[in-house]
mmCIF file of the N, C-alpha and C atoms, coordinates in Angstrom:
data_MODEL
# 
_entry.id   MODEL 
# 
loop_
_atom_site.group_PDB 
_atom_site.id 
_atom_site.type_symbol 
_atom_site.label_atom_id 
_atom_site.label_alt_id 
_atom_site.label_comp_id 
_atom_site.label_asym_id 
_atom_site.label_entity_id 
_atom_site.label_seq_id 
_atom_site.pdbx_PDB_ins_code 
_atom_site.Cartn_x 
_atom_site.Cartn_y 
_atom_site.Cartn_z 
_atom_site.occupancy 
_atom_site.B_iso_or_equiv 
_atom_site.pdbx_formal_charge 
_atom_site.auth_seq_id 
_atom_site.auth_comp_id 
_atom_site.auth_asym_id 
_atom_site.auth_atom_id 
_atom_site.pdbx_PDB_model_num 
ATOM 1   N N  . MET A 1 1  ? -28.000 -16.535 -22.673 1.00 0.00 ? 1  MET A N  1 
ATOM 2   C CA . MET A 1 1  ? -26.709 -17.206 -22.179 1.00 0.00 ? 1  MET A CA 1 
ATOM 3   C C  . MET A 1 1  ? -25.642 -15.997 -21.467 1.00 0.00 ? 1  MET A C  1 
ATOM 4   N N  . ILE A 1 2  ? -25.312 -16.206 -20.383 1.00 0.00 ? 2  ILE A N  1 
ATOM 5   C CA . ILE A 1 2  ? -24.395 -15.079 -19.667 1.00 0.00 ? 2  ILE A CA 1 
ATOM 6   C C  . ILE A 1 2  ? -23.038 -15.430 -19.860 1.00 0.00 ? 2  ILE A C  1 
ATOM 7   N N  . LYS A 1 3  ? -22.319 -14.395 -20.341 1.00 0.00 ? 3  LYS A N  1 
ATOM 8   C CA . LYS A 1 3  ? -20.754 -14.652 -20.731 1.00 0.00 ? 3  LYS A CA 1 
ATOM 9   C C  . LYS A 1 3  ? -19.962 -14.833 -19.419 1.00 0.00 ? 3  LYS A C  1 
ATOM 10  N N  . THR A 1 4  ? -18.884 -15.516 -19.673 1.00 0.00 ? 4  THR A N  1 
ATOM 11  C CA . THR A 1 4  ? -18.074 -15.805 -18.439 1.00 0.00 ? 4  THR A CA 1 
ATOM 12  C C  . THR A 1 4  ? -17.478 -14.522 -17.808 1.00 0.00 ? 4  THR A C  1 
ATOM 13  N N  . ASN A 1 5  ? -17.196 -13.572 -18.645 1.00 0.00 ? 5  ASN A N  1 
ATOM 14  C CA . ASN A 1 5  ? -16.693 -12.336 -18.158 1.00 0.00 ? 5  ASN A CA 1 
ATOM 15  C C  . ASN A 1 5  ? -17.480 -11.673 -17.295 1.00 0.00 ? 5  ASN A C  1 
ATOM 16  N N  . THR A 1 6  ? -18.867 -11.603 -17.839 1.00 0.00 ? 6  THR A N  1 
ATOM 17  C CA . THR A 1 6  ? -20.020 -11.024 -16.812 1.00 0.00 ? 6  THR A CA 1 
ATOM 18  C C  . THR A 1 6  ? -20.015 -11.710 -15.468 1.00 0.00 ? 6  THR A C  1 
ATOM 19  N N  . ILE A 1 7  ? -19.941 -12.882 -15.424 1.00 0.00 ? 7  ILE A N  1 
ATOM 20  C CA . ILE A 1 7  ? -20.135 -13.732 -14.224 1.00 0.00 ? 7  ILE A CA 1 
ATOM 21  C C  . ILE A 1 7  ? -18.867 -13.451 -13.384 1.00 0.00 ? 7  ILE A C  1 
ATOM 22  N N  . ILE A 1 8  ? -17.606 -13.222 -13.795 1.00 0.00 ? 8  ILE A N  1 
ATOM 23  C CA . ILE A 1 8  ? -16.473 -12.981 -13.118 1.00 0.00 ? 8  ILE A CA 1 
ATOM 24  C C  . ILE A 1 8  ? -16.664 -11.534 -12.622 1.00 0.00 ? 8  ILE A C  1 
ATOM 25  N N  . PHE A 1 9  ? -16.767 -10.710 -13.445 1.00 0.00 ? 9  PHE A N  1 
ATOM 26  C CA . PHE A 1 9  ? -17.110 -9.380  -13.001 1.00 0.00 ? 9  PHE A CA 1 
ATOM 27  C C  . PHE A 1 9  ? -18.025 -9.167  -11.888 1.00 0.00 ? 9  PHE A C  1 
ATOM 28  N N  . ALA A 1 10 ? -19.152 -9.704  -12.042 1.00 0.00 ? 10 ALA A N  1 
ATOM 29  C CA . ALA A 1 10 ? -20.153 -9.600  -10.981 1.00 0.00 ? 10 ALA A CA 1 
ATOM 30  C C  . ALA A 1 10 ? -19.804 -10.339 -9.758  1.00 0.00 ? 10 ALA A C  1 
ATOM 31  N N  . SER A 1 11 ? -19.017 -11.470 -9.841  1.00 0.00 ? 11 SER A N  1 
ATOM 32  C CA . SER A 1 11 ? -18.481 -12.115 -8.645  1.00 0.00 ? 11 SER A CA 1 
ATOM 33  C C  . SER A 1 11 ? -17.385 -11.161 -7.824  1.00 0.00 ? 11 SER A C  1 
ATOM 34  N N  . LEU A 1 12 ? -16.656 -10.775 -8.555  1.00 0.00 ? 12 LEU A N  1 
ATOM 35  C CA . LEU A 1 12 ? -15.650 -9.668  -8.071  1.00 0.00 ? 12 LEU A CA 1 
ATOM 36  C C  . LEU A 1 12 ? -16.238 -8.336  -7.548  1.00 0.00 ? 12 LEU A C  1 
ATOM 37  N N  . LEU A 1 13 ? -17.150 -7.884  -8.129  1.00 0.00 ? 13 LEU A N  1 
ATOM 38  C CA . LEU A 1 13 ? -18.028 -6.766  -7.549  1.00 0.00 ? 13 LEU A CA 1 
ATOM 39  C C  . LEU A 1 13 ? -18.680 -7.021  -6.284  1.00 0.00 ? 13 LEU A C  1 
ATOM 40  N N  . PHE A 1 14 ? -19.332 -8.317  -6.333  1.00 0.00 ? 14 PHE A N  1 
ATOM 41  C CA . PHE A 1 14 ? -19.873 -8.605  -4.940  1.00 0.00 ? 14 PHE A CA 1 
ATOM 42  C C  . PHE A 1 14 ? -18.894 -8.922  -3.654  1.00 0.00 ? 14 PHE A C  1 
ATOM 43  N N  . ILE A 1 15 ? -17.724 -9.351  -4.114  1.00 0.00 ? 15 ILE A N  1 
ATOM 44  C CA . ILE A 1 15 ? -16.691 -9.693  -3.133  1.00 0.00 ? 15 ILE A CA 1 
ATOM 45  C C  . ILE A 1 15 ? -16.223 -8.270  -2.631  1.00 0.00 ? 15 ILE A C  1 
ATOM 46  N N  . PHE A 1 16 ? -16.060 -7.433  -3.582  1.00 0.00 ? 16 PHE A N  1 
ATOM 47  C CA . PHE A 1 16 ? -15.678 -5.960  -3.292  1.00 0.00 ? 16 PHE A CA 1 
ATOM 48  C C  . PHE A 1 16 ? -16.463 -5.357  -2.274  1.00 0.00 ? 16 PHE A C  1 
ATOM 49  N N  . ALA A 1 17 ? -17.792 -5.496  -2.674  1.00 0.00 ? 17 ALA A N  1 
ATOM 50  C CA . ALA A 1 17 ? -19.054 -4.989  -1.731  1.00 0.00 ? 17 ALA A CA 1 
ATOM 51  C C  . ALA A 1 17 ? -18.794 -5.456  -0.525  1.00 0.00 ? 17 ALA A C  1 
ATOM 52  N N  . ILE A 1 18 ? -18.421 -6.631  -0.205  1.00 0.00 ? 18 ILE A N  1 
ATOM 53  C CA . ILE A 1 18 ? -18.561 -7.135  1.143   1.00 0.00 ? 18 ILE A CA 1 
ATOM 54  C C  . ILE A 1 18 ? -17.272 -6.693  1.742   1.00 0.00 ? 18 ILE A C  1 
ATOM 55  N N  . ILE A 1 19 ? -16.120 -6.787  1.180   1.00 0.00 ? 19 ILE A N  1 
ATOM 56  C CA . ILE A 1 19 ? -14.668 -6.538  1.914   1.00 0.00 ? 19 ILE A CA 1 
ATOM 57  C C  . ILE A 1 19 ? -14.548 -5.051  1.972   1.00 0.00 ? 19 ILE A C  1 
ATOM 58  N N  . TYR A 1 20 ? -14.971 -4.060  1.170   1.00 0.00 ? 20 TYR A N  1 
ATOM 59  C CA . TYR A 1 20 ? -14.744 -2.816  1.222   1.00 0.00 ? 20 TYR A CA 1 
ATOM 60  C C  . TYR A 1 20 ? -14.891 -2.012  2.539   1.00 0.00 ? 20 TYR A C  1 
ATOM 61  N N  . PRO A 1 21 ? -16.121 -2.263  3.083   1.00 0.00 ? 21 PRO A N  1 
ATOM 62  C CA . PRO A 1 21 ? -16.366 -1.569  4.489   1.00 0.00 ? 21 PRO A CA 1 
ATOM 63  C C  . PRO A 1 21 ? -15.279 -1.887  5.486   1.00 0.00 ? 21 PRO A C  1 
ATOM 64  N N  . PHE A 1 22 ? -14.699 -3.022  5.583   1.00 0.00 ? 22 PHE A N  1 
ATOM 65  C CA . PHE A 1 22 ? -13.788 -3.260  6.488   1.00 0.00 ? 22 PHE A CA 1 
ATOM 66  C C  . PHE A 1 22 ? -12.307 -2.798  6.154   1.00 0.00 ? 22 PHE A C  1 
ATOM 67  N N  . ASN A 1 23 ? -12.191 -2.486  4.979   1.00 0.00 ? 23 ASN A N  1 
ATOM 68  C CA . ASN A 1 23 ? -10.945 -1.772  4.584   1.00 0.00 ? 23 ASN A CA 1 
ATOM 69  C C  . ASN A 1 23 ? -10.502 -0.345  5.039   1.00 0.00 ? 23 ASN A C  1 
ATOM 70  N N  . SER A 1 24 ? -11.946 0.303   5.409   1.00 0.00 ? 24 SER A N  1 
ATOM 71  C CA . SER A 1 24 ? -11.654 1.742   5.673   1.00 0.00 ? 24 SER A CA 1 
ATOM 72  C C  . SER A 1 24 ? -11.165 1.746   7.156   1.00 0.00 ? 24 SER A C  1 
ATOM 73  N N  . ALA A 1 25 ? -10.915 0.805   7.921   1.00 0.00 ? 25 ALA A N  1 
ATOM 74  C CA . ALA A 1 25 ? -10.337 0.827   9.064   1.00 0.00 ? 25 ALA A CA 1 
ATOM 75  C C  . ALA A 1 25 ? -8.748  0.576   9.164   1.00 0.00 ? 25 ALA A C  1 
ATOM 76  N N  . ILE A 1 26 ? -8.268  0.059   7.808   1.00 0.00 ? 26 ILE A N  1 
ATOM 77  C CA . ILE A 1 26 ? -6.962  -0.332  7.766   1.00 0.00 ? 26 ILE A CA 1 
ATOM 78  C C  . ILE A 1 26 ? -6.180  1.035   7.435   1.00 0.00 ? 26 ILE A C  1 
ATOM 79  N N  . GLY A 1 27 ? -5.135  1.234   8.189   1.00 0.00 ? 27 GLY A N  1 
ATOM 80  C CA . GLY A 1 27 ? -4.200  2.267   8.038   1.00 0.00 ? 27 GLY A CA 1 
ATOM 81  C C  . GLY A 1 27 ? -4.960  3.727   8.757   1.00 0.00 ? 27 GLY A C  1 
ATOM 82  N N  . ALA A 1 28 ? -5.908  3.508   9.357   1.00 0.00 ? 28 ALA A N  1 
ATOM 83  C CA . ALA A 1 28 ? -6.721  4.732   10.020  1.00 0.00 ? 28 ALA A CA 1 
ATOM 84  C C  . ALA A 1 28 ? -5.791  5.240   11.047  1.00 0.00 ? 28 ALA A C  1 
ATOM 85  N N  . ASP A 1 29 ? -4.971  4.656   11.607  1.00 0.00 ? 29 ASP A N  1 
ATOM 86  C CA . ASP A 1 29 ? -4.111  5.303   12.689  1.00 0.00 ? 29 ASP A CA 1 
ATOM 87  C C  . ASP A 1 29 ? -2.703  5.750   12.307  1.00 0.00 ? 29 ASP A C  1 
ATOM 88  N N  . GLY A 1 30 ? -2.519  5.739   10.941  1.00 0.00 ? 30 GLY A N  1 
ATOM 89  C CA . GLY A 1 30 ? -1.295  6.206   10.185  1.00 0.00 ? 30 GLY A CA 1 
ATOM 90  C C  . GLY A 1 30 ? -1.386  7.915   10.250  1.00 0.00 ? 30 GLY A C  1 
ATOM 91  N N  . PRO A 1 31 ? -0.221  8.265   9.706   1.00 0.00 ? 31 PRO A N  1 
ATOM 92  C CA . PRO A 1 31 ? 0.050   9.730   9.546   1.00 0.00 ? 31 PRO A CA 1 
ATOM 93  C C  . PRO A 1 31 ? -1.066  10.387  8.734   1.00 0.00 ? 31 PRO A C  1 
ATOM 94  N N  . ASN A 1 32 ? -1.348  11.553  8.932   1.00 0.00 ? 32 ASN A N  1 
ATOM 95  C CA . ASN A 1 32 ? -2.042  12.167  7.888   1.00 0.00 ? 32 ASN A CA 1 
ATOM 96  C C  . ASN A 1 32 ? -1.295  13.050  7.095   1.00 0.00 ? 32 ASN A C  1 
ATOM 97  N N  . VAL A 1 33 ? -1.846  13.395  5.792   1.00 0.00 ? 33 VAL A N  1 
ATOM 98  C CA . VAL A 1 33 ? -1.071  14.262  4.877   1.00 0.00 ? 33 VAL A CA 1 
ATOM 99  C C  . VAL A 1 33 ? -0.672  15.483  5.447   1.00 0.00 ? 33 VAL A C  1 
ATOM 100 N N  . GLY A 1 34 ? 0.870   15.589  5.117   1.00 0.00 ? 34 GLY A N  1 
ATOM 101 C CA . GLY A 1 34 ? 1.277   16.651  5.758   1.00 0.00 ? 34 GLY A CA 1 
ATOM 102 C C  . GLY A 1 34 ? 2.197   16.489  6.988   1.00 0.00 ? 34 GLY A C  1 
ATOM 103 N N  . GLU A 1 35 ? 1.808   15.337  7.729   1.00 0.00 ? 35 GLU A N  1 
ATOM 104 C CA . GLU A 1 35 ? 2.361   15.109  8.935   1.00 0.00 ? 35 GLU A CA 1 
ATOM 105 C C  . GLU A 1 35 ? 3.900   14.392  8.674   1.00 0.00 ? 35 GLU A C  1 
ATOM 106 N N  . VAL A 1 36 ? 4.561   14.595  9.690   1.00 0.00 ? 36 VAL A N  1 
ATOM 107 C CA . VAL A 1 36 ? 6.022   13.969  9.393   1.00 0.00 ? 36 VAL A CA 1 
ATOM 108 C C  . VAL A 1 36 ? 5.764   12.340  9.872   1.00 0.00 ? 36 VAL A C  1 
ATOM 109 N N  . PRO A 1 37 ? 6.211   11.635  8.838   1.00 0.00 ? 37 PRO A N  1 
ATOM 110 C CA . PRO A 1 37 ? 6.040   10.117  9.188   1.00 0.00 ? 37 PRO A CA 1 
ATOM 111 C C  . PRO A 1 37 ? 6.964   9.635   10.269  1.00 0.00 ? 37 PRO A C  1 
ATOM 112 N N  . PRO A 1 38 ? 6.670   8.481   10.835  1.00 0.00 ? 38 PRO A N  1 
ATOM 113 C CA . PRO A 1 38 ? 7.554   8.026   11.823  1.00 0.00 ? 38 PRO A CA 1 
ATOM 114 C C  . PRO A 1 38 ? 8.823   7.391   11.203  1.00 0.00 ? 38 PRO A C  1 
ATOM 115 N N  . ASP A 1 39 ? 9.804   7.364   11.955  1.00 0.00 ? 39 ASP A N  1 
ATOM 116 C CA . ASP A 1 39 ? 11.074  6.852   11.338  1.00 0.00 ? 39 ASP A CA 1 
ATOM 117 C C  . ASP A 1 39 ? 10.876  5.363   11.139  1.00 0.00 ? 39 ASP A C  1 
ATOM 118 N N  . PHE A 1 40 ? 11.509  4.702   10.399  1.00 0.00 ? 40 PHE A N  1 
ATOM 119 C CA . PHE A 1 40 ? 11.437  3.140   10.150  1.00 0.00 ? 40 PHE A CA 1 
ATOM 120 C C  . PHE A 1 40 ? 12.819  2.865   9.420   1.00 0.00 ? 40 PHE A C  1 
ATOM 121 N N  . ALA A 1 41 ? 13.192  1.582   9.404   1.00 0.00 ? 41 ALA A N  1 
ATOM 122 C CA . ALA A 1 41 ? 14.305  1.039   8.653   1.00 0.00 ? 41 ALA A CA 1 
ATOM 123 C C  . ALA A 1 41 ? 13.864  -0.105  7.871   1.00 0.00 ? 41 ALA A C  1 
ATOM 124 N N  . LEU A 1 42 ? 14.285  -0.247  6.665   1.00 0.00 ? 42 LEU A N  1 
ATOM 125 C CA . LEU A 1 42 ? 14.053  -1.459  5.849   1.00 0.00 ? 42 LEU A CA 1 
ATOM 126 C C  . LEU A 1 42 ? 15.443  -1.712  5.115   1.00 0.00 ? 42 LEU A C  1 
ATOM 127 N N  . LYS A 1 43 ? 15.446  -3.093  4.587   1.00 0.00 ? 43 LYS A N  1 
ATOM 128 C CA . LYS A 1 43 ? 16.822  -3.393  4.048   1.00 0.00 ? 43 LYS A CA 1 
ATOM 129 C C  . LYS A 1 43 ? 16.630  -3.151  2.485   1.00 0.00 ? 43 LYS A C  1 
ATOM 130 N N  . ASP A 1 44 ? 17.794  -2.782  1.964   1.00 0.00 ? 44 ASP A N  1 
ATOM 131 C CA . ASP A 1 44 ? 17.657  -2.518  0.394   1.00 0.00 ? 44 ASP A CA 1 
ATOM 132 C C  . ASP A 1 44 ? 18.091  -3.877  -0.389  1.00 0.00 ? 44 ASP A C  1 
ATOM 133 N N  . ILE A 1 45 ? 18.065  -3.865  -1.544  1.00 0.00 ? 45 ILE A N  1 
ATOM 134 C CA . ILE A 1 45 ? 18.366  -5.080  -2.411  1.00 0.00 ? 45 ILE A CA 1 
ATOM 135 C C  . ILE A 1 45 ? 19.676  -5.890  -2.202  1.00 0.00 ? 45 ILE A C  1 
ATOM 136 N N  . ASN A 1 46 ? 20.693  -5.036  -1.316  1.00 0.00 ? 46 ASN A N  1 
ATOM 137 C CA . ASN A 1 46 ? 21.990  -5.558  -1.173  1.00 0.00 ? 46 ASN A CA 1 
ATOM 138 C C  . ASN A 1 46 ? 22.103  -6.029  0.255   1.00 0.00 ? 46 ASN A C  1 
ATOM 139 N N  . GLY A 1 47 ? 20.968  -5.892  0.960   1.00 0.00 ? 47 GLY A N  1 
ATOM 140 C CA . GLY A 1 47 ? 20.799  -6.303  2.526   1.00 0.00 ? 47 GLY A CA 1 
ATOM 141 C C  . GLY A 1 47 ? 21.338  -5.161  3.498   1.00 0.00 ? 47 GLY A C  1 
ATOM 142 N N  . ASN A 1 48 ? 21.563  -3.861  2.775   1.00 0.00 ? 48 ASN A N  1 
ATOM 143 C CA . ASN A 1 48 ? 22.082  -2.855  3.919   1.00 0.00 ? 48 ASN A CA 1 
ATOM 144 C C  . ASN A 1 48 ? 20.748  -2.314  4.362   1.00 0.00 ? 48 ASN A C  1 
ATOM 145 N N  . GLU A 1 49 ? 20.801  -1.756  5.675   1.00 0.00 ? 49 GLU A N  1 
ATOM 146 C CA . GLU A 1 49 ? 19.720  -1.354  6.237   1.00 0.00 ? 49 GLU A CA 1 
ATOM 147 C C  . GLU A 1 49 ? 19.598  0.405   5.969   1.00 0.00 ? 49 GLU A C  1 
ATOM 148 N N  . VAL A 1 50 ? 18.422  0.703   5.668   1.00 0.00 ? 50 VAL A N  1 
ATOM 149 C CA . VAL A 1 50 ? 18.405  2.136   5.218   1.00 0.00 ? 50 VAL A CA 1 
ATOM 150 C C  . VAL A 1 50 ? 17.197  2.738   5.845   1.00 0.00 ? 50 VAL A C  1 
ATOM 151 N N  . THR A 1 51 ? 17.225  3.863   6.571   1.00 0.00 ? 51 THR A N  1 
ATOM 152 C CA . THR A 1 51 ? 16.289  4.516   7.373   1.00 0.00 ? 51 THR A CA 1 
ATOM 153 C C  . THR A 1 51 ? 15.692  5.577   6.841   1.00 0.00 ? 51 THR A C  1 
ATOM 154 N N  . LEU A 1 52 ? 14.346  5.826   7.106   1.00 0.00 ? 52 LEU A N  1 
ATOM 155 C CA . LEU A 1 52 ? 13.746  7.004   6.459   1.00 0.00 ? 52 LEU A CA 1 
ATOM 156 C C  . LEU A 1 52 ? 14.266  8.311   6.786   1.00 0.00 ? 52 LEU A C  1 
ATOM 157 N N  . SER A 1 53 ? 14.905  8.403   8.001   1.00 0.00 ? 53 SER A N  1 
ATOM 158 C CA . SER A 1 53 ? 15.598  9.802   8.462   1.00 0.00 ? 53 SER A CA 1 
ATOM 159 C C  . SER A 1 53 ? 16.825  9.983   7.690   1.00 0.00 ? 53 SER A C  1 
ATOM 160 N N  . SER A 1 54 ? 17.358  8.972   6.979   1.00 0.00 ? 54 SER A N  1 
ATOM 161 C CA . SER A 1 54 ? 18.753  9.030   6.226   1.00 0.00 ? 54 SER A CA 1 
ATOM 162 C C  . SER A 1 54 ? 18.434  9.933   5.028   1.00 0.00 ? 54 SER A C  1 
ATOM 163 N N  . PHE A 1 55 ? 17.168  10.189  4.578   1.00 0.00 ? 55 PHE A N  1 
ATOM 164 C CA . PHE A 1 55 ? 16.790  10.940  3.447   1.00 0.00 ? 55 PHE A CA 1 
ATOM 165 C C  . PHE A 1 55 ? 16.067  12.276  3.983   1.00 0.00 ? 55 PHE A C  1 
ATOM 166 N N  . LYS A 1 56 ? 16.500  12.779  5.144   1.00 0.00 ? 56 LYS A N  1 
ATOM 167 C CA . LYS A 1 56 ? 15.950  13.991  5.733   1.00 0.00 ? 56 LYS A CA 1 
ATOM 168 C C  . LYS A 1 56 ? 16.085  15.139  4.879   1.00 0.00 ? 56 LYS A C  1 
ATOM 169 N N  . ASN A 1 57 ? 17.247  15.422  4.202   1.00 0.00 ? 57 ASN A N  1 
ATOM 170 C CA . ASN A 1 57 ? 17.594  16.509  3.645   1.00 0.00 ? 57 ASN A CA 1 
ATOM 171 C C  . ASN A 1 57 ? 17.084  16.489  2.087   1.00 0.00 ? 57 ASN A C  1 
ATOM 172 N N  . ILE A 1 58 ? 16.418  15.287  1.533   1.00 0.00 ? 58 ILE A N  1 
ATOM 173 C CA . ILE A 1 58 ? 15.852  15.350  0.390   1.00 0.00 ? 58 ILE A CA 1 
ATOM 174 C C  . ILE A 1 58 ? 14.177  15.704  0.564   1.00 0.00 ? 58 ILE A C  1 
ATOM 175 N N  . SER A 1 59 ? 13.761  16.553  -0.549  1.00 0.00 ? 59 SER A N  1 
ATOM 176 C CA . SER A 1 59 ? 12.586  17.004  -0.275  1.00 0.00 ? 59 SER A CA 1 
ATOM 177 C C  . SER A 1 59 ? 11.425  16.167  -0.629  1.00 0.00 ? 59 SER A C  1 
ATOM 178 N N  . ARG A 1 60 ? 11.614  15.145  -1.321  1.00 0.00 ? 60 ARG A N  1 
ATOM 179 C CA . ARG A 1 60 ? 10.703  14.132  -1.618  1.00 0.00 ? 60 ARG A CA 1 
ATOM 180 C C  . ARG A 1 60 ? 11.234  12.806  -1.574  1.00 0.00 ? 60 ARG A C  1 
ATOM 181 N N  . VAL A 1 61 ? 10.399  11.855  -0.978  1.00 0.00 ? 61 VAL A N  1 
ATOM 182 C CA . VAL A 1 61 ? 10.830  10.462  -1.039  1.00 0.00 ? 61 VAL A CA 1 
ATOM 183 C C  . VAL A 1 61 ? 9.623   9.486   -1.502  1.00 0.00 ? 61 VAL A C  1 
ATOM 184 N N  . VAL A 1 62 ? 9.969   8.592   -2.500  1.00 0.00 ? 62 VAL A N  1 
ATOM 185 C CA . VAL A 1 62 ? 8.955   7.772   -2.896  1.00 0.00 ? 62 VAL A CA 1 
ATOM 186 C C  . VAL A 1 62 ? 9.065   6.511   -2.420  1.00 0.00 ? 62 VAL A C  1 
ATOM 187 N N  . LEU A 1 63 ? 8.277   5.701   -1.806  1.00 0.00 ? 63 LEU A N  1 
ATOM 188 C CA . LEU A 1 63 ? 8.276   4.319   -1.422  1.00 0.00 ? 63 LEU A CA 1 
ATOM 189 C C  . LEU A 1 63 ? 7.668   3.419   -2.307  1.00 0.00 ? 63 LEU A C  1 
ATOM 190 N N  . PHE A 1 64 ? 8.379   2.542   -2.896  1.00 0.00 ? 64 PHE A N  1 
ATOM 191 C CA . PHE A 1 64 ? 7.765   1.575   -3.857  1.00 0.00 ? 64 PHE A CA 1 
ATOM 192 C C  . PHE A 1 64 ? 7.932   0.213   -3.242  1.00 0.00 ? 64 PHE A C  1 
ATOM 193 N N  . PHE A 1 65 ? 6.837   -0.384  -2.985  1.00 0.00 ? 65 PHE A N  1 
ATOM 194 C CA . PHE A 1 65 ? 6.780   -1.675  -2.645  1.00 0.00 ? 65 PHE A CA 1 
ATOM 195 C C  . PHE A 1 65 ? 6.313   -2.746  -3.610  1.00 0.00 ? 65 PHE A C  1 
ATOM 196 N N  . GLY A 1 66 ? 7.050   -3.437  -4.320  1.00 0.00 ? 66 GLY A N  1 
ATOM 197 C CA . GLY A 1 66 ? 6.851   -4.329  -5.342  1.00 0.00 ? 66 GLY A CA 1 
ATOM 198 C C  . GLY A 1 66 ? 7.553   -5.502  -5.101  1.00 0.00 ? 66 GLY A C  1 
ATOM 199 N N  . SER A 1 67 ? 7.188   -6.504  -6.256  1.00 0.00 ? 67 SER A N  1 
ATOM 200 C CA . SER A 1 67 ? 7.696   -7.802  -6.340  1.00 0.00 ? 67 SER A CA 1 
ATOM 201 C C  . SER A 1 67 ? 8.630   -8.020  -7.363  1.00 0.00 ? 67 SER A C  1 
ATOM 202 N N  . CYS A 1 68 ? 9.718   -8.707  -7.102  1.00 0.00 ? 68 CYS A N  1 
ATOM 203 C CA . CYS A 1 68 ? 10.642  -8.774  -8.275  1.00 0.00 ? 68 CYS A CA 1 
ATOM 204 C C  . CYS A 1 68 ? 10.772  -10.302 -8.683  1.00 0.00 ? 68 CYS A C  1 
ATOM 205 N N  . THR A 1 69 ? 9.945   -11.005 -8.519  1.00 0.00 ? 69 THR A N  1 
ATOM 206 C CA . THR A 1 69 ? 9.769   -12.571 -8.785  1.00 0.00 ? 69 THR A CA 1 
ATOM 207 C C  . THR A 1 69 ? 9.200   -12.533 -10.164 1.00 0.00 ? 69 THR A C  1 
# 
């Protein structure tokens, strides 16, 4: 008798094997490591617009895209 976890793992592995080759094209035209990224603007949690160029004098910037729900 095959356990449920094994079936779920095998199913996810199969789905990943089908989808993975198509993911290699995603983000292929983005900046390379060490390149200057393009400037963009996002709204912060208070609705204020913040641009990447506003962090120009800071040596490292970490972008975190997460869910707060």
